[in-house]
KOLVEX-85949 format. One line per 5 residues: number of its first residue (from 1); for each residue x, y, z of N, C-alpha, C. Coordinates in Angstrom, 3 decimals. Each point is the difference from the previous one (the first is absolute). Layout:
N
NUM) X Y Z X Y Z X Y Z ~ ...;
//
This chain:
268
1) 1.122 36.912 35.810 1.268 -0.846 0.337 -0.426 -1.028 0.568 ~ 0.341 -1.214 -0.470 -0.302 -1.367 0.099 0.854 -0.700 0.741 ~ -0.294 -0.217 1.332 0.929 -0.035 0.905 0.013 -1.489 0.712 ~ 0.898 -0.939 -0.205 -0.033 -1.408 0.216 0.371 0.075 1.764 ~ -0.052 -0.974 0.619 0.518 -0.081 1.295 0.338 -1.397 0.470;
6) 0.918 -0.285 0.684 0.563 -1.444 0.232 0.673 -0.073 1.376 ~ 0.015 -1.120 0.768 0.730 0.087 1.021 0.665 -1.026 0.730 ~ 0.807 -0.206 0.506 0.361 -1.255 0.521 -0.880 -0.697 1.556 ~ -0.753 -0.901 -0.637 -1.054 -0.471 1.037 0.303 -0.922 0.902 ~ 1.196 -0.314 0.454 0.437 -0.588 0.982 1.188 1.224 1.174;
11) -0.595 0.882 -0.549 0.594 1.109 1.052 -1.478 0.968 0.208 ~ -0.107 -0.298 1.426 -1.146 0.825 0.640 -0.368 1.171 -0.372 ~ 1.422 0.545 0.328 0.125 1.338 -0.102 -0.423 0.808 -1.319 ~ 0.307 -0.913 -1.359 -0.211 0.388 -0.965 -1.434 -0.236 -0.367 ~ -0.984 -1.067 0.376 -1.302 0.082 0.154 -0.597 1.700 0.690;
16) 0.296 -0.174 1.071 -0.414 1.465 0.847 0.282 0.762 -1.110 ~ 1.326 0.894 -0.310 0.119 0.970 -0.839 -0.673 0.199 -1.244 ~ -0.244 -1.391 -0.697 -1.032 -0.324 -1.075 -0.879 1.002 0.232 ~ -0.752 -0.320 0.801 -1.001 0.606 0.640 -0.294 1.373 0.109 ~ 1.085 0.725 0.393 0.121 1.217 -0.173 0.586 0.583 -1.285;
21) 0.037 -1.171 -0.677 0.351 0.878 -1.330 -1.341 -0.218 -0.796 ~ -0.553 -0.912 -0.186 -1.497 0.331 -0.433 -0.560 0.874 0.825 ~ -0.302 0.383 0.827 -0.607 0.959 0.570 0.643 1.738 -0.489 ~ 1.375 0.096 -0.508 0.385 0.661 -0.148 -0.233 0.661 -1.599 ~ -0.413 -0.914 -0.975 -0.153 -0.081 -0.862 -1.451 -0.347 -0.489;
26) -1.056 0.143 0.843 -1.040 -0.264 0.057 -0.936 0.972 -1.037 ~ -0.546 -0.808 -1.201 -0.653 1.225 -1.166 0.931 -0.488 -0.930 ~ 1.103 -0.226 -0.050 1.088 -0.145 -0.968 -0.514 -1.312 -0.849 ~ 1.097 -0.407 -1.486 -0.503 -0.844 -0.578 1.013 -1.012 0.500 ~ -0.436 -0.992 0.765 0.931 -0.942 1.117 -0.203 -1.371 -1.004;
31) 1.225 -0.823 -0.060 -0.289 -1.263 -0.437 0.873 -0.597 1.450 ~ -0.411 -1.448 0.576 0.619 -0.426 1.207 0.721 -1.549 -0.842 ~ 1.006 -0.414 0.316 0.687 -1.470 -0.235 -0.734 -0.867 0.784 ~ -0.120 -1.087 -0.722 -1.214 -1.111 0.002 0.114 -0.495 1.729 ~ 1.354 -0.040 0.198 0.144 -0.987 1.594 -0.583 1.491 1.268;
36) 0.684 1.167 -0.456 -0.480 1.271 1.075 -1.918 0.295 -0.131 ~ -0.037 -0.196 -1.078 -1.417 -0.064 -0.338 -1.118 -0.594 0.458 ~ 0.515 -1.390 0.237 -0.946 -1.226 0.854 0.460 0.097 1.466 ~ 0.832 0.603 0.403 -0.105 0.501 1.730 -0.585 0.945 0.106 ~ -0.050 0.740 -1.004 -1.226 1.329 0.168 -1.490 0.166 -0.422;
41) -0.178 -1.401 -0.596 -1.362 -0.600 -0.227 -0.323 0.928 -1.451 ~ 0.927 0.064 -1.023 -0.361 1.309 -1.045 0.300 -1.170 -1.137 ~ -0.510 0.686 -1.069 0.686 -0.756 -1.350 1.254 0.057 -0.298 ~ 1.070 -0.499 -0.620 1.465 0.596 -0.524 0.559 -0.721 -1.140 ~ 1.009 0.080 -0.446 0.375 -0.509 -0.939 1.696 -0.493 0.115;
46) 0.500 -0.672 -0.689 1.396 -0.371 0.298 0.918 1.262 -0.722 ~ 1.378 0.355 0.776 0.538 1.391 -0.212 0.475 -0.056 -1.652 ~ 0.188 -1.457 -1.031 0.575 0.342 -1.294 -1.337 0.077 -0.621 ~ -1.550 0.137 0.399 -1.001 0.181 -0.616 -0.550 1.904 0.086 ~ 0.847 0.202 0.813 -0.673 1.271 0.416 0.497 1.238 -0.906;
51) -0.818 0.955 -0.522 0.261 0.980 -1.122 -0.617 1.285 0.997 ~ 1.304 0.336 0.517 0.526 1.054 0.740 0.866 1.201 -0.233 ~ -0.171 0.904 0.430 1.111 1.079 -0.121 1.201 0.105 1.219 ~ -0.618 -0.677 1.183 1.198 -0.264 1.201 -0.278 -1.067 0.576 ~ 0.722 -0.547 0.739 -0.081 -1.156 0.960 0.501 0.466 1.647;
56) -0.858 0.002 0.287 0.361 0.070 1.677 0.519 -1.189 0.786 ~ 0.720 -0.159 0.335 0.740 -1.360 0.704 0.074 0.339 1.821 ~ -0.660 -0.875 0.618 0.007 0.412 1.199 1.120 -1.084 0.530 ~ 0.884 -0.015 0.592 0.774 -1.364 0.872 1.603 0.794 -0.255 ~ 0.627 -0.875 -0.199 1.680 0.097 -0.158 0.497 -0.226 -1.310;
61) 0.995 0.076 -0.017 0.704 0.021 -1.610 -0.406 -1.197 -0.624 ~ -0.299 -1.256 0.948 -0.249 -1.287 -0.933 -1.315 0.184 -1.065 ~ -0.993 0.658 1.241 -1.316 0.367 -0.858 0.158 0.929 -1.507 ~ 0.939 0.685 0.199 0.410 0.808 -1.239 0.602 -0.753 -0.856 ~ 1.005 -1.105 0.026 0.933 -0.417 -0.687 -1.095 -1.353 -0.827;
66) -1.061 -0.381 0.913 -0.922 -0.777 -0.736 -0.819 0.556 -0.826 ~ -0.497 1.095 0.238 -0.685 0.751 -0.686 0.626 0.339 -1.083 ~ 1.215 0.481 -0.350 0.762 0.382 -1.117 0.080 -1.233 -1.227 ~ -0.002 -1.030 0.485 -0.119 -1.053 -0.857 -1.119 -0.064 -0.439 ~ -1.228 0.264 0.073 -1.098 0.196 -0.284 -0.826 0.919 -0.662;
71) 0.506 1.723 -0.032 -0.559 0.791 -0.762 0.956 1.173 -0.321 ~ 0.049 0.744 -0.970 0.785 1.011 -0.401 -0.555 1.219 0.605 ~ -1.193 -0.227 0.566 0.009 1.657 0.720 0.630 0.430 1.238 ~ 0.306 1.229 -0.316 0.881 0.332 1.311 -0.441 -0.188 1.528 ~ 0.960 -0.162 0.863 -0.497 -0.378 1.579 0.151 1.038 0.647;
76) -1.099 0.087 0.963 0.317 0.888 0.948 -0.226 -0.657 1.143 ~ 1.041 -0.324 1.036 0.351 -0.825 0.969 -0.279 0.716 1.158 ~ -0.988 -0.637 1.033 -0.130 0.529 1.155 0.351 -1.447 1.240 ~ 0.926 0.870 0.610 1.120 -1.088 1.233 -1.012 -0.421 0.890 ~ -0.546 -1.270 -0.074 -0.074 -0.616 1.027 0.509 -1.269 0.483;
81) 1.524 -0.251 -0.329 0.650 -0.855 0.261 1.136 0.351 1.062 ~ 0.889 -1.051 -0.252 1.135 0.751 0.760 0.729 1.045 -0.432 ~ 1.054 -0.220 -0.940 1.022 1.213 -0.684 -0.923 0.613 -1.037 ~ -0.358 -0.314 -0.836 -0.804 0.562 -1.021 0.930 0.921 -0.993 ~ 1.315 -0.284 -0.330 0.694 0.694 -0.961 -0.645 0.534 -1.031;
86) -0.583 -0.901 -0.768 -0.845 0.658 -1.285 -1.149 0.573 0.157 ~ -0.564 0.162 1.272 -1.236 0.526 0.102 0.441 1.419 0.082 ~ -1.341 0.814 -0.079 0.423 1.512 -0.017 -0.777 1.024 1.243 ~ -0.962 -0.813 0.485 -0.807 0.964 1.094 -0.315 -1.367 1.094 ~ 0.107 0.609 1.336 -0.443 -0.708 1.022 -1.518 0.451 0.542;
91) -0.417 -1.122 1.153 -1.584 0.410 0.229 -0.039 1.578 0.490 ~ 1.035 0.370 0.738 0.145 1.383 0.343 -0.387 1.071 -1.034 ~ 0.518 -0.414 -1.245 -0.073 1.346 -1.163 -1.112 -0.761 -0.931 ~ -0.838 -0.728 0.265 -1.350 -0.677 -0.732 -0.620 0.963 -0.592 ~ -0.407 0.985 0.545 -1.497 0.935 -0.081 0.979 0.933 -1.023;
96) 1.048 0.544 0.227 0.750 1.105 -0.955 0.379 -0.782 -1.140 ~ 0.532 -1.083 0.090 0.728 -0.640 -1.368 -1.382 -0.360 -0.914 ~ -0.774 -0.389 0.390 -1.510 -0.541 -0.883 -0.434 1.168 -0.111 ~ -0.106 1.248 0.615 -0.382 1.281 -0.758 0.987 0.471 -1.123 ~ 1.159 -0.403 0.201 1.116 0.491 -1.057 -0.325 -0.640 -1.320;
101) -0.099 -1.633 0.596 -0.180 -0.487 -1.061 -1.413 0.444 -1.146 ~ -0.920 0.290 0.668 -1.430 0.237 -0.746 0.652 1.389 -0.647 ~ 0.259 0.776 0.758 0.430 1.440 -0.868 0.623 0.165 -1.283 ~ 0.921 -1.249 0.017 0.996 -0.446 -0.899 1.491 0.614 0.622 ~ 0.003 0.516 0.752 0.833 0.577 1.026 1.741 -1.468 -0.063;
106) 0.498 -0.291 -1.046 0.759 -1.240 0.189 0.506 0.379 -1.246 ~ 1.441 -1.205 -0.142 0.460 -0.263 -1.145 0.277 -1.546 0.034 ~ 0.528 -0.322 -1.616 -0.056 -1.688 0.242 1.356 -0.190 -0.454 ~ 0.585 -0.978 1.046 1.341 -0.447 -0.152 0.180 -1.128 -0.866 ~ 1.000 -0.160 -0.947 0.077 -1.096 -0.693 1.357 -0.584 0.539;
111) -0.408 -1.425 0.005 1.429 -0.843 0.866 0.271 -1.286 -1.383 ~ 0.831 -0.128 -0.437 0.165 -0.935 -1.212 -0.352 -1.400 0.585 ~ 0.082 -1.291 -0.398 -0.371 -1.333 0.040 0.821 -0.751 -0.338 ~ 0.204 -1.117 0.705 0.649 -1.194 -0.863 -0.694 -0.879 -0.362 ~ 0.383 -0.824 -1.215 -1.027 -1.016 -0.905 0.801 -1.047 0.102;
116) -0.386 -1.079 0.978 0.960 -1.842 0.234 -0.920 -0.544 -0.942 ~ 0.635 -0.624 -0.962 -0.467 -1.502 -0.795 1.100 -1.256 0.910 ~ -0.846 -1.182 0.416 0.734 -0.918 0.381 -0.242 -1.203 -1.358 ~ 0.981 -0.236 -0.505 -0.399 -0.871 -0.918 -0.994 0.481 -1.383 ~ -0.954 -0.396 -0.355 -0.890 0.418 -0.622 -1.403 0.900 0.643;
121) -0.098 0.160 1.125 -0.679 0.460 0.980 0.417 1.726 0.204 ~ -0.943 0.668 -0.099 0.355 1.175 0.191 -0.867 0.644 1.343 ~ 0.516 -0.055 1.096 -0.181 0.135 1.337 -0.695 1.657 0.437 ~ -0.976 0.239 1.032 -0.255 1.115 0.169 1.396 1.211 -0.076 ~ 0.087 1.400 -0.487 0.755 0.379 0.137 0.076 1.145 1.348;
126) 1.089 0.109 0.404 0.543 0.448 1.341 0.176 1.249 0.091 ~ -0.406 0.330 1.156 0.109 1.841 0.386 1.305 -0.309 1.097 ~ 0.148 -0.690 0.402 1.331 0.140 1.073 1.050 -1.245 -0.506 ~ -0.140 -1.366 -0.261 0.805 -0.997 -0.136 -0.442 -1.170 -0.656 ~ 0.643 -0.867 -0.596 0.042 -1.301 0.020 1.314 -0.891 0.762;
131) -0.428 -0.987 0.538 1.163 -0.924 1.159 0.262 -0.919 -0.721 ~ 0.839 -0.529 -0.591 0.253 -1.556 -0.298 0.750 -0.331 1.022 ~ -0.507 -1.410 0.759 0.917 -0.435 1.395 0.110 -1.568 -0.051 ~ 0.429 -0.221 0.945 -0.226 -1.664 0.016 -1.483 -0.507 0.819 ~ -0.093 -1.048 -0.585 -1.376 -0.465 0.205 -0.098 -0.962 1.455;
136) 1.333 -0.158 0.162 0.217 -0.471 1.398 0.676 1.129 1.062 ~ -0.026 -0.323 1.271 0.844 0.816 0.943 1.127 -0.465 -0.159 ~ 1.044 0.896 0.260 1.597 -0.158 -0.175 0.682 -1.044 -1.085 ~ -0.610 0.338 -1.356 0.485 -0.749 -0.595 0.487 1.381 -1.461 ~ 1.003 -0.059 -0.028 0.921 0.802 -0.862 -0.040 -0.404 -1.461;
141) -0.061 0.942 -0.642 -0.223 0.099 -1.507 1.167 0.622 -0.868 ~ 0.195 -0.726 -1.072 1.210 0.826 -1.077 -0.792 0.823 -0.835 ~ -0.129 1.341 0.159 -0.658 0.411 -1.438 0.477 1.121 -0.683 ~ 0.079 0.022 -1.474 0.985 0.748 -0.935 -1.135 0.896 0.036 ~ 0.299 1.713 -0.326 -0.781 1.067 0.067 0.633 0.405 -1.418;
146) -0.742 0.378 -0.936 0.353 0.847 -1.540 -0.670 1.317 -0.020 ~ 0.263 0.661 -0.189 0.216 1.783 -0.598 -0.043 0.091 -1.320 ~ -0.956 -0.125 -0.550 0.155 0.117 -1.394 0.726 -0.725 -0.597 ~ -0.290 -1.431 0.065 0.903 -0.936 -0.864 1.181 -0.075 0.866 ~ 0.834 0.871 1.007 1.318 -0.123 0.446 -0.125 -0.499 1.112;
151) 0.545 -1.053 0.351 0.329 -0.379 1.723 0.254 1.085 0.877 ~ -0.655 0.229 0.989 0.170 0.834 1.148 0.371 -0.405 1.187 ~ -0.577 -1.151 0.444 0.137 -0.195 1.203 0.110 -2.045 -0.130 ~ 0.796 -0.768 0.696 0.373 -1.222 -0.309 -0.088 -0.476 1.903 ~ -0.864 -0.158 0.533 -0.062 0.167 1.575 -1.115 -1.434 0.444;
156) 0.505 -0.389 1.190 -0.682 -0.794 0.692 -0.570 0.694 1.060 ~ -1.091 0.043 0.140 -1.093 0.438 1.093 -1.103 -0.565 0.219 ~ -0.691 0.289 0.613 -1.543 -0.232 0.712 -1.003 0.406 -1.183 ~ 0.414 0.781 -0.487 -0.984 0.677 -1.202 0.334 1.041 -0.391 ~ -0.754 0.624 -1.184 0.497 1.436 -0.597 -1.483 0.893 -0.013;
161) 0.252 1.205 0.791 -1.058 1.121 -0.527 0.341 0.814 -0.761 ~ -1.163 0.320 -1.149 0.140 0.923 -0.734 -1.297 1.083 0.178 ~ 0.566 1.043 -0.023 -0.945 0.978 1.037 0.156 1.882 -0.500 ~ -1.202 0.233 -0.075 -0.203 1.102 -0.973 0.838 1.173 0.806 ~ 0.094 1.535 -0.256 0.231 0.767 0.657 -1.166 0.344 1.622;
166) -1.261 -0.753 -0.420 -0.941 0.629 1.270 0.658 -1.438 0.865 ~ 0.169 -1.396 -0.474 0.161 -0.915 0.824 1.277 -0.160 0.581 ~ 0.874 1.089 -0.159 1.240 -0.133 0.600 0.083 0.517 1.331 ~ -1.398 0.524 0.395 -0.226 0.269 1.597 -0.509 -1.021 0.599 ~ -0.351 -0.961 -0.558 -0.315 -1.605 0.381 0.918 -1.147 0.145;
171) -0.366 -1.231 -0.530 0.665 -0.832 -0.021 1.549 -0.195 -0.188 ~ 0.306 0.797 -1.191 1.267 0.154 -0.288 0.584 0.564 1.234 ~ -0.422 1.259 0.706 0.492 0.978 1.200 0.438 -0.810 0.660 ~ -0.715 -1.380 0.291 0.177 -0.794 1.394 1.699 -1.013 -0.561 ~ 0.011 -0.101 -0.961 0.980 -0.630 -0.468 1.127 0.883 -0.400;
176) 0.276 1.099 0.279 1.121 0.627 -0.010 0.007 1.026 -1.520 ~ -1.224 0.245 -0.688 0.080 0.575 -1.260 -0.054 1.417 0.241 ~ 0.242 1.060 -0.840 0.216 1.441 0.528 -1.704 0.268 -0.256 ~ -0.311 1.052 0.566 -0.987 0.951 -0.284 -0.230 0.540 -1.161 ~ -1.093 0.242 -0.854 0.199 0.602 -1.289 -1.140 0.689 0.150;
181) 0.231 1.171 -0.630 -1.032 1.370 -0.129 -0.897 -0.578 -0.852 ~ -1.362 -0.024 0.372 -1.092 -0.484 -1.132 -0.229 0.744 -1.330 ~ 0.633 0.934 0.180 0.479 0.816 -1.660 0.943 -0.372 -0.538 ~ 0.987 -1.074 0.461 0.757 -0.386 -0.846 -0.445 -1.307 -0.630 ~ -0.333 -0.319 -1.379 -0.330 -1.096 -0.439 0.902 -1.250 -0.158;
186) -0.285 -0.743 0.760 1.344 -1.340 0.339 -0.423 -0.717 0.512 ~ 0.773 -1.172 -0.413 -0.257 -1.263 1.035 1.507 -0.402 0.520 ~ -0.488 -0.632 1.263 1.171 -0.368 1.075 -0.145 -1.626 0.100 ~ 1.089 -0.758 0.128 0.075 -1.347 -0.218 0.956 -0.409 1.042 ~ -0.653 -0.368 0.763 0.697 -0.182 1.602 -0.046 -1.527 0.407;
191) 1.457 -0.928 -0.054 -0.196 -0.964 0.531 -0.768 -0.465 1.350 ~ -0.321 -0.912 0.622 -0.456 -0.453 1.122 0.877 -0.889 0.396 ~ 0.937 0.744 1.584 0.605 -1.005 0.616 1.341 -0.320 -0.975 ~ 0.645 0.742 -1.153 0.934 -0.857 -0.458 1.043 -0.618 0.818 ~ 0.649 -1.224 -0.402 1.140 -0.406 0.102 1.424 0.852 0.159;
196) 0.072 0.732 -0.974 1.219 0.481 -0.237 -0.039 1.635 0.648 ~ 0.884 0.305 0.900 -0.092 1.282 0.670 -0.154 1.298 -0.809 ~ 0.702 -0.107 -1.346 0.219 1.046 -0.369 -1.206 0.130 -1.369 ~ -1.208 -0.857 0.318 -1.001 0.466 -1.239 -0.717 0.799 0.362 ~ -0.138 1.095 -0.988 -0.625 0.934 0.712 -1.479 0.380 -1.048;
201) -1.003 0.977 0.485 -1.132 0.152 -0.731 0.683 0.868 -1.163 ~ -1.254 -0.302 -1.172 0.237 0.503 -1.052 -1.108 1.230 -0.289 ~ 0.310 1.196 -1.033 -1.110 0.873 0.203 0.770 -0.037 -1.937 ~ -1.345 -0.098 -0.970 -0.079 -0.180 -1.074 -1.503 0.874 -0.597 ~ 0.493 1.013 -1.100 -1.362 0.446 -0.804 -1.231 -0.716 -0.139;
206) -1.351 0.501 0.502 -0.811 -0.579 -0.240 -0.708 -0.413 -1.078 ~ 1.305 0.518 -0.948 -0.451 -0.864 -2.116 0.730 -1.086 0.230 ~ 1.050 -0.563 1.070 0.266 -1.252 -0.051 -0.641 -1.056 -0.308 ~ 0.457 -1.208 -0.882 -0.470 -1.359 0.123 0.633 -0.823 0.872 ~ -0.360 -0.314 1.232 0.302 -0.990 0.766 -0.095 -1.454 -0.189;
211) 0.880 -0.727 0.130 -0.230 -1.271 -0.187 0.495 -1.450 1.370 ~ -0.642 -0.399 0.261 0.314 -0.795 1.181 -0.206 -1.489 -0.130 ~ 1.328 -0.666 0.271 0.333 -1.351 -0.483 0.312 -0.852 1.086 ~ -0.188 -1.321 0.198 0.483 -0.791 1.096 1.020 -0.883 -0.734 ~ 1.242 -0.197 0.564 1.066 -0.548 -0.212 -0.351 -1.563 -0.215;
216) -0.717 -0.566 1.187 -0.041 -1.382 -0.050 -1.585 0.235 0.267 ~ -0.981 -0.423 -0.817 -1.467 0.213 0.474 -0.702 -0.718 1.579 ~ -0.096 0.428 0.526 -0.971 -0.194 1.119 -1.008 0.821 0.532 ~ -1.032 -0.562 0.620 -1.349 0.971 0.901 0.564 1.436 0.406 ~ -0.656 1.201 -0.584 -0.354 0.864 0.361 -1.164 0.404 0.242;
221) -0.179 1.071 0.497 -1.383 1.117 0.068 0.239 1.593 -0.338 ~ -0.701 0.336 -0.890 -0.334 1.087 -0.606 -0.867 0.677 0.617 ~ -0.232 1.328 0.882 -0.634 0.336 0.550 0.234 1.993 -0.482 ~ -1.502 0.140 -0.458 -0.443 1.318 -0.507 -0.611 0.740 0.953 ~ 0.832 1.425 0.747 -0.468 0.501 0.897 -0.484 -0.578 1.501;
226) 0.786 -1.269 0.023 -0.866 -0.631 1.496 -1.591 -0.582 -0.212 ~ -0.145 0.268 -1.622 -1.816 -0.075 0.196 0.213 -1.677 -0.485 ~ 0.416 0.191 -1.882 -0.467 -1.229 -0.549 1.258 -0.926 -0.265 ~ -0.284 -1.147 0.375 1.319 -0.919 0.102 -0.105 -1.033 -0.969 ~ 1.124 -0.021 -0.707 -0.109 -1.163 -1.225 1.345 -1.211 0.220;
231) -0.473 -1.210 -0.052 1.329 -0.549 0.091 0.737 -0.681 -1.104 ~ 1.185 -0.315 0.310 0.866 0.043 -0.892 0.695 -1.312 -0.047 ~ 0.628 -0.813 -1.111 0.322 -1.199 -0.171 1.595 0.082 0.112 ~ 0.564 1.632 -0.537 0.813 0.165 -0.150 0.583 0.361 -1.049 ~ -0.570 -0.895 -0.758 0.821 -0.021 -1.637 -0.556 1.011 -0.889;
236) -1.234 0.798 0.098 -0.633 1.463 -0.421 0.870 1.027 -0.366 ~ -0.138 0.472 -0.947 0.700 1.064 -0.257 -1.093 1.559 0.722 ~ 1.007 0.600 0.864 -0.787 1.038 0.692 0.278 1.365 -0.588 ~ -0.639 0.833 -0.506 0.363 1.114 -0.441 -1.108 1.122 0.365 ~ 0.827 1.282 0.201 -0.289 1.162 0.882 0.474 0.874 -1.068;
241) -1.345 1.167 0.076 0.152 1.366 -1.174 -0.998 0.772 0.598 ~ 0.207 1.356 -0.335 -1.438 0.838 0.201 -0.955 -0.048 -0.719 ~ -1.259 -0.088 1.253 -1.273 -0.543 -0.854 -0.430 1.307 -0.754 ~ -1.015 -0.374 -0.540 -0.945 1.302 -0.792 -0.484 0.565 0.941 ~ -0.457 -0.052 0.722 -0.865 0.923 0.945 0.579 0.188 1.175;
246) -0.163 1.356 0.461 0.866 0.439 1.298 -1.285 0.052 1.093 ~ 0.575 0.319 1.446 -0.981 0.027 1.529 -0.038 1.028 -0.293 ~ -1.335 0.631 0.392 -0.151 1.168 0.340 -0.759 0.490 1.071 ~ 0.551 0.878 0.690 -0.245 0.721 1.510 -0.823 1.136 0.033 ~ -0.738 0.302 0.795 -0.879 1.379 0.303 1.300 0.791 1.280;
251) 0.707 0.775 -0.551 0.701 0.709 0.998 -0.730 1.379 0.547 ~ -0.068 0.204 1.163 0.293 1.526 0.323 1.014 0.635 0.422 ~ 1.109 -0.556 0.197 0.915 0.972 -0.157 1.223 -0.793 -0.423 ~ 1.055 0.268 -0.421 1.456 -0.393 -0.475 0.569 -0.601 1.310 ~ 0.063 -0.742 0.310 0.038 -0.363 1.457 1.022 -1.489 -0.021;
256) 0.730 -0.671 -0.981 0.791 -0.891 0.324 1.023 0.024 1.168 ~ 0.775 1.207 0.221 0.986 -0.167 0.777 -0.372 0.631 1.587 ~ -0.708 0.512 0.281 -0.706 -0.092 1.363 -0.814 -1.005 0.139 ~ -0.965 -0.880 -0.931 -0.106 -1.456 0.323 1.126 -1.154 0.015 ~ 0.786 0.615 -0.484 1.473 -1.089 -0.038 0.179 0.403 1.678;
261) 0.635 1.040 0.442 0.281 0.444 1.466 -1.121 -0.546 1.190 ~ -1.428 0.402 -0.398 -0.847 -0.569 0.828 -0.389 -1.467 0.229 ~ 0.272 -0.741 -1.101 -0.409 -1.334 0.268 1.053 -1.052 0.024 ~ 1.019 0.493 -0.841 1.048 -1.224 0.109 1.227 0.486 0.680 ~ 0.397 1.174 -0.100 1.132 0.372 0.874 -0.139 0.437 1.578;
266) -1.142 0.605 0.190 -0.516 0.112 1.568 -0.690 -0.671 -0.007 ~ -1.020 -1.142 -0.378 -0.648 -0.594 0.372 0.126 -0.967 1.168 ~ -1.200 -0.150 0.982 0.940 -0.852 1.255 0.015 -1.418 -0.086;
//
C-alpha cells in the first residue's frame, strides 16, 4: 500500500500528530506532501502528483476539503483541528486506526461531488458546497435559480449556497438548511439571508442541472468548499451539476448518526 501524508502546517498540533503518524507507519511506502516534507527535512511531492492508494490527512475538515480538490485517492482523516466532522479518528485512536488501515480492516464510503462552472471556467469540484455571494458586505443581490431549466427561485439575498448532502451539515446548515443523510444523492439550494421571510431551502435530485443568474449584473464571489475563490462580474452563466468523480473516505464504522450527535447536536 502506498500511503500519502498531508497536514495543516498552520496547526502545531497537526505537525506533532503527523510525526506520530510517520512513526507508526515506519517501514511502509510513504509519500509526504511538499509542504509537510519541507518541515521534516524530507523529499516530498504535491498532492496532485502523488501515486498513492490512500491519503492520510492530519488536521481538520479544511485539510480534507483541500486534499479532495487535488486527489481521487480515498481519504483517511486524523483529527487535529477543532470539529473534524469529516475525519475518521482522533489522536487517541491513532495506533489502532492505522493498524486497521494497514490490515485492510475498513470500507470506502463514496460521496457525490458538485461540479461548478462560471462562464467558460470549470472550478474545482466541491465535496461540501459552492457559494455565490455578494462581493461587498451588506449588499443584496437579485438571484434567479433554475432547476432543469425551470425557474425554482426568484429571490433577493446575500447569496446562494448549492450544497451536496455531505455539505448539508456545513455552511448550508448555518443558514437554515436541512441535514441530509449522506446516503441520499441530492443537492441543497439554500439562500443566504433572503429578503422574503417565506423563502426556504430546496432539496433537488443530484441528477439535476442547476443554473444561477443575476437579474442585474453586479460583482459577486464564487467560493468552492471555502478553499477556492473566483471573482465574478455578475453577468456570467453559473451552472452546477453532478461531478464525474466522487469523494472517497476510508471508514472504520458506519457512524453518521453517532457522529452527528457527538459533533453537532451535543458539541460544546
